[in-house]
VOBANU-575265 format. One record per residue (C-alpha): residue number from 1; residue in one letter; x, y, z. Coordinates in steps of 0.25 Angstrom, whole numbers. Layout:
# VOBANU-575265
[atom NUM a [X Y Z]];
...
END
This chain:
# VOBANU-575265
[atom 1 v [45 -32 68]];
[atom 2 y [35 -35 57]];
[atom 3 a [45 -43 49]];
[atom 4 v [47 -52 61]];
[atom 5 l [32 -53 64]];
[atom 6 s [30 -57 49]];
[atom 7 v [41 -68 50]];
[atom 8 g [35 -73 63]];
[atom 9 q [21 -75 56]];
[atom 10 l [26 -81 43]];
[atom 11 m [37 -90 48]];
[atom 12 p [28 -100 55]];
[atom 13 l [19 -100 42]];
[atom 14 a [31 -103 33]];
[atom 15 l [37 -113 42]];
[atom 16 s [24 -120 44]];
[atom 17 l [22 -122 29]];
[atom 18 v [36 -128 27]];
[atom 19 l [34 -138 39]];
[atom 20 g [20 -141 35]];
[atom 21 a [25 -144 21]];
[atom 22 h [36 -154 27]];
[atom 23 k [26 -160 36]];
[atom 24 g [16 -162 26]];
[atom 25 s [26 -168 16]];
[atom 26 g [30 -178 27]];
[atom 27 i [15 -182 29]];
[atom 28 a [13 -183 14]];
[atom 29 k [26 -192 13]];
[atom 30 s [20 -201 24]];
[atom 31 v [8 -204 15]];
[atom 32 i [17 -208 3]];
[atom 33 p [31 -210 8]];
[atom 34 q [36 -214 -6]];
[atom 35 s [32 -201 -12]];
[atom 36 r [42 -190 -14]];
[atom 37 l [33 -178 -16]];
[atom 38 p [32 -174 -1]];
[atom 39 g [47 -173 -2]];
[atom 40 v [46 -163 -13]];
[atom 41 v [36 -154 -5]];
[atom 42 s [45 -155 7]];
[atom 43 v [58 -151 0]];
[atom 44 s [50 -139 -7]];
[atom 45 a [46 -135 7]];
[atom 46 s [60 -136 13]];
[atom 47 l [66 -128 1]];
[atom 48 l [56 -117 3]];
[atom 49 a [58 -117 18]];
[atom 50 f [73 -117 19]];
[atom 51 p [75 -102 15]];
[atom 52 f [65 -97 25]];
[atom 53 v [70 -105 36]];
[atom 54 f [85 -102 33]];
[atom 55 q [81 -87 32]];
[atom 56 l [74 -88 46]];
[atom 57 v [86 -95 52]];
[atom 58 v [96 -84 46]];
[atom 59 v [88 -73 52]];
[atom 60 i [87 -79 66]];
[atom 61 q [102 -82 66]];
[atom 62 s [106 -69 61]];
[atom 63 s [98 -61 71]];
[atom 64 v [100 -69 84]];
[atom 65 g [108 -81 80]];
[atom 66 t [120 -86 87]];
[atom 67 l [128 -99 86]];
[atom 68 l [118 -107 94]];
[atom 69 t [106 -102 86]];
[atom 70 l [114 -105 73]];
[atom 71 i [116 -120 78]];
[atom 72 a [101 -120 83]];
[atom 73 v [96 -115 69]];
[atom 74 l [105 -126 62]];
[atom 75 f [99 -137 70]];
[atom 76 l [85 -131 68]];
[atom 77 l [87 -131 53]];
[atom 78 l [92 -145 53]];
[atom 79 a [79 -149 61]];
[atom 80 v [71 -142 50]];
[atom 81 a [78 -150 40]];
[atom 82 f [76 -163 47]];
[atom 83 f [61 -159 49]];
[atom 84 m [59 -155 34]];
[atom 85 k [66 -167 29]];
[atom 86 p [63 -164 14]];
[atom 87 l [72 -174 7]];
[atom 88 a [66 -185 15]];
[atom 89 y [53 -184 8]];
[atom 90 l [59 -186 -5]];
[atom 91 k [62 -200 -3]];
[atom 92 a [52 -211 -6]];
[atom 93 n [51 -217 8]];
[atom 94 s [43 -228 14]];
[atom 95 n [34 -226 26]];
[atom 96 k [45 -232 36]];
[atom 97 e [56 -224 30]];
[atom 98 l [48 -211 30]];
[atom 99 g [45 -213 45]];
[atom 100 k [59 -216 49]];
[atom 101 g [65 -204 42]];
[atom 102 e [54 -195 48]];
[atom 103 s [58 -200 62]];
[atom 104 l [73 -198 60]];
[atom 105 r [71 -184 54]];
[atom 106 g [61 -180 65]];
[atom 107 t [71 -184 76]];
[atom 108 l [83 -176 70]];
[atom 109 a [74 -164 68]];
[atom 110 k [70 -164 83]];
[atom 111 l [84 -166 87]];
[atom 112 c [89 -154 79]];
[atom 113 i [77 -145 85]];
[atom 114 l [81 -149 99]];
[atom 115 i [96 -145 96]];
[atom 116 s [91 -132 89]];
[atom 117 l [83 -128 101]];
[atom 118 g [94 -131 111]];
[atom 119 f [103 -122 103]];
[atom 120 f [92 -111 102]];
[atom 121 v [90 -112 118]];
[atom 122 a [105 -111 120]];
[atom 123 s [106 -99 111]];
[atom 124 a [94 -92 118]];
[atom 125 a [100 -95 132]];
[atom 126 s [113 -88 128]];
[atom 127 s [108 -77 120]];
[atom 128 d [108 -63 125]];
[atom 129 l [99 -57 114]];
[atom 130 a [87 -54 123]];
[atom 131 a [95 -47 133]];
[atom 132 t [102 -39 121]];
[atom 133 v [88 -35 116]];
[atom 134 l [83 -31 130]];
[atom 135 t [95 -22 132]];
[atom 136 a [94 -16 118]];
[atom 137 a [79 -13 121]];
[atom 138 c [83 -6 135]];
[atom 139 k [93 3 128]];
[atom 140 q [81 8 119]];
[atom 141 d [72 10 131]];
[atom 142 m [64 -2 128]];
[atom 143 c [67 -10 141]];
[atom 144 f [58 -22 143]];
[atom 145 s [52 -26 157]];
[atom 146 r [51 -40 162]];
[atom 147 i [36 -40 159]];
[atom 148 d [39 -35 145]];
[atom 149 l [49 -47 143]];
[atom 150 q [39 -57 148]];
[atom 151 q [28 -52 139]];
[atom 152 a [39 -53 127]];
[atom 153 r [42 -67 131]];
[atom 154 s [27 -71 132]];
[atom 155 f [25 -64 118]];
[atom 156 v [36 -72 112]];
[atom 157 f [32 -85 118]];
[atom 158 i [17 -83 113]];
[atom 159 t [22 -79 99]];
[atom 160 g [31 -91 98]];
[atom 161 m [20 -100 102]];
[atom 162 r [10 -94 93]];
[atom 163 l [20 -95 81]];
[atom 164 l [23 -110 85]];
[atom 165 a [9 -113 85]];
[atom 166 n [6 -106 72]];
[atom 167 f [18 -113 66]];
[atom 168 l [13 -127 70]];
[atom 169 g [-1 -125 66]];
[atom 170 k [2 -120 52]];
[atom 171 s [12 -131 51]];
[atom 172 l [1 -141 54]];
[atom 173 v [-8 -135 43]];
[atom 174 s [3 -134 33]];
[atom 175 t [7 -149 36]];
[atom 176 v [-8 -153 33]];
[atom 177 f [-8 -145 20]];
[atom 178 f [5 -150 15]];
[atom 179 a [2 -165 18]];
[atom 180 d [-11 -165 11]];
[atom 181 s [-4 -157 -1]];
[atom 182 v [7 -167 -2]];
[atom 183 v [-1 -179 -1]];
[atom 184 s [-10 -173 -12]];
[atom 185 l [2 -170 -21]];
[atom 186 m [7 -185 -19]];
[atom 187 h [-6 -191 -23]];
[atom 188 f [-7 -182 -35]];
[atom 189 f [7 -185 -39]];
[atom 190 h [9 -200 -37]];
[atom 191 y [-6 -203 -41]];
[atom 192 s [-4 -195 -54]];
[atom 193 e [9 -203 -57]];
[atom 194 l [2 -216 -55]];
[atom 195 r [-9 -212 -65]];
[atom 196 d [1 -208 -75]];
[atom 197 s [1 -216 -88]];
[atom 198 p [13 -226 -89]];
[atom 199 k [18 -218 -101]];
[atom 200 r [18 -205 -93]];
[atom 201 q [25 -212 -81]];
[atom 202 q [36 -218 -90]];
[atom 203 d [38 -204 -97]];
[atom 204 r [40 -198 -83]];
[atom 205 s [49 -209 -78]];
[atom 206 e [58 -207 -91]];
[atom 207 l [59 -192 -89]];
[atom 208 v [62 -193 -74]];
[atom 209 t [73 -203 -78]];
[atom 210 e [79 -193 -88]];
[atom 211 i [79 -182 -78]];
[atom 212 h [86 -192 -68]];
[atom 213 t [98 -193 -77]];
[atom 214 m [101 -178 -75]];
[atom 215 y [103 -181 -60]];
[atom 216 i [111 -194 -62]];
[atom 217 a [120 -186 -71]];
[atom 218 n [122 -175 -61]];
[atom 219 a [125 -185 -50]];
[atom 220 d [135 -192 -59]];
[atom 221 a [142 -179 -62]];
[atom 222 n [143 -175 -47]];
[atom 223 k [150 -189 -44]];
[atom 224 v [160 -186 -55]];
[atom 225 a [163 -172 -50]];
END
């Protein structure tokens, strides 16, 4: 019981930080669309969030999952992938290109969420999990009255709304924090490069070119293979 309560308290906080990092990176990207630094932050957040989200999905699917919930979860993960869009921020875009990409990915994410909700509702309508739990409880002399069930439904609804409000509030705070942090990072990085001496810029360019030859060699080797 305490483990479930702990997960319920920590899960909104963890997800709000991840979503705040992505949203903040998107806001910072709109300030300088040609910068790739917001993409680095967004990719890092995606890599850190994936094990947690995958673990949560596996636990839910293993506990109460069916074929319908599996399909719903897959569409939900696809919606999260469209929403996080880490690779999109690694490109040097113009303002017009950035806005067009945001609109398309937002539409696809909303469509996947609607499909996922449809499968979740279908799974809940066809599930006999609640009846099984009530039957097992009655066998242990723990039968619930109609008043008890109404109170339980009210408690679940209030708890869910509280978690949702808590999640949205913390996501907003983390969005402001990450947006300010990434803008400050972009300013420090790009302005410092502008102030570097021509000799230092040339040395850095030569080293980057030398590193790039490794990736060209790997690409050519893959083509030959």
